[in-house]
N, C-alpha and C positions, 0 to 999 in steps of 0.2 A: 250894742248895735241894734237898731230897730229892725224887725223882721221885714218890713216893706223895703227898707234900704238894701238889705241883703238880697231880697227877691229881685229887685231892680238890677243890682250888680250881677247876679247870676244870669239874668236874661241877657244883659249886655255882653257878657263873656260868651254865652252860648251862641249868640248871633255872630260874634267874631270868629268863634271856632268853626261854625258851620260854613261860613262864607268862604268861597275858594280864594286861595292866596298862595304865597310863597311856601309856607310850611305844609299846606295841603299837597302841593305838587311834590315837595321833597319827601313827604311821608309816603306818598304813592310810589315814588321812584325807589325809595329804600325798601318798601314792602315787596316790590317785584324782584329786586336784585339780591336782597339779603334775607328775606323771609320775615315772619312775624317776630321771632325771638330776638333777632338783632335789631329790629325796629323798636324794641323796648328802649334801646339806648337813644334812638331818635326822640322818643317821648321825653326821656330824662333831659336831653339837651335843650329841647324846646321849653320845658318847664323851668330849667335852671336859668335860661336867658330871661324868661318872664319874671322870675323871682328877683333877679338882679335889677331889672327895670323897675319893678315894684318898690324895691328897697331904695333905689335912687330917687324915685318920685317922692317917696315919703320923706326923704332927706332934703328935698328941694330942687331936684333936677328938673321937675316939671316947670317950675317958675323960671329957671334959668333958660331952658329951651324956648319957653314962650316969649321971653324978653330979649334974649340974645339975638343979634341980627344974623349971625353966621353959624351959630351952634347947630340948629336943626338942619341947615343946608349942608354942613359938612357931614353929619350923620347920614343924611339922605343920599349924598353922592357916594359915600363909602359903601353903603348898602347896595346902591345901584350897580357899582363896579363889581361887587362880589356876585350879585345875581347874574350879571353879564358873563362873568368868568364861568360860573356853573353852567349857564346856557350853552356857551361855546364848547365847553368840555363835553357835555352830553351830545351835542350835535356831531362832534368829531369822533365820538366813541366808536370803536370797531364793532361790527356785528358778530356776536358770538353764535348766532344761529341756533341750531337745535342741541348744541353742546351745553346749553344753560340748564342747570339743575338746581331746584330750590333746596334740595337736601344737602348739596355740596356746591354752593355758589362759586362760579368762576371769578366773579367780581371780588377784588380785594377790598375788604371793608373791615378794618379792625374796630373794636369798640371805641377806642380813642379817636380814630378818624371820623367815625359816624357821629359821635358826640360833638366833636369840634365843628363839623359841618352843620349839624342841627343848631348848635348854640350860636354860630355866626349868623345863620339865616334868621334865627329867632331874635337876636339882639338888634338886627337891622330891619326887622319886619315893620313896614310902615304902619300897619294897623295897630300893632302893639305900641309903637313909639307914640302915635297920636293918642291912643287910649290912656297910656300911663302919664303922658305929659299934660294932657288937657282935661281928661275926665276922671281919672282915678282919685285925685285928691278930693273931689266933690263927694265921694262916698265915705269920707272920714269925718266923724262928728268930733270936733275939737273939744267939745264940752265933756266928752267921755274918755276914759283911758284908751290910748291909741294902740298899745301893743296887742291887747285882745282883739281889737278890730282888725289890725293888720294880719294877725294869725288866721282869723276867720276868712278874710278876703283871699289871703294867699292859698289856703287850703282849697277854697272853692275854685279859684283859677286853676290850680294844679290838677285837680280831679277832672275838670271839664276839658282842659287843654290836653292832658295826657290821654284821656278817653278818645278824643277825636283824632289825635295823631294815630292811635292804634286802629281806629275805625277805618281811616283812609288807607293805612298800611295793609290792613287785613283784606279790604276790598280789592286792592291792587294785587295782593298775594293770590287771591282766588282767580284773578284774571291771568296771572302769569303763565300757567300751563297752556291756556288757549292761545296766548300770544306766541308762546314758544312753538307749539304745534303748527301754527300757521306761518311761522318764520317772520312774525311782525314785531318781535321784541325791539329790534333796532329802530322801528318807526315810533314806538312809544318813547324811546330815549330822545329821538329827534323832536317829537311833540313836546316832551317835557322841557327840552332845551329851548324850543321856541317860546314856550310859556314863560320861562325864566327871563329870557331876553325881553319879551313884551312887558313883563312886570317891572323889569329894570327901567325900561323906557317910561312907563307910567309913573314910576316912583320919582325919577329925576325931573320929570316935567310937571309934576303935581304942584299946585299952588300951596303955599304955606298958610294961606288964609283959611 
């Protein structure tokens, strides 16, 4: 793989990771409720979803989604429905008030549940779906061995994606004590819920063109 190709890919992934989206909101919410250590599982869930999309793209899913009339639409509506579910769940969550402790979180969040939530959000993330279906294949040089290229691109994505999940989670974790002291933690949940619902609306109304 040429260095300039890798550099362009890294820049594209960096822009995707920095830009606010569903995974950023979920990472911040997990950081506040579960702390930085449990948020590591959020990062693994996000990376796992991306690796699956990357593998599917390399096997031809990108071409299928680009040409199938309903394939992308079905994925888009499924993702929108899940984001809507998350949003409603957060908005209806009960206020734990000042009983919330980062060292002993009151929120029930098993590693399996946190991973499943992050993986589901990641696998239906519109930014990732569009990237892997339309742009990712363009970074593969068909004249060179593909496996080494895929490994380089996968490792690059994993490092950047995981790093920014933890950055968002850590920033939110720092804010958590202040939110708790001012009894505003439930308002953060409602804000997160509203963001998920808004993102769901944007996802399902977005044009496929």
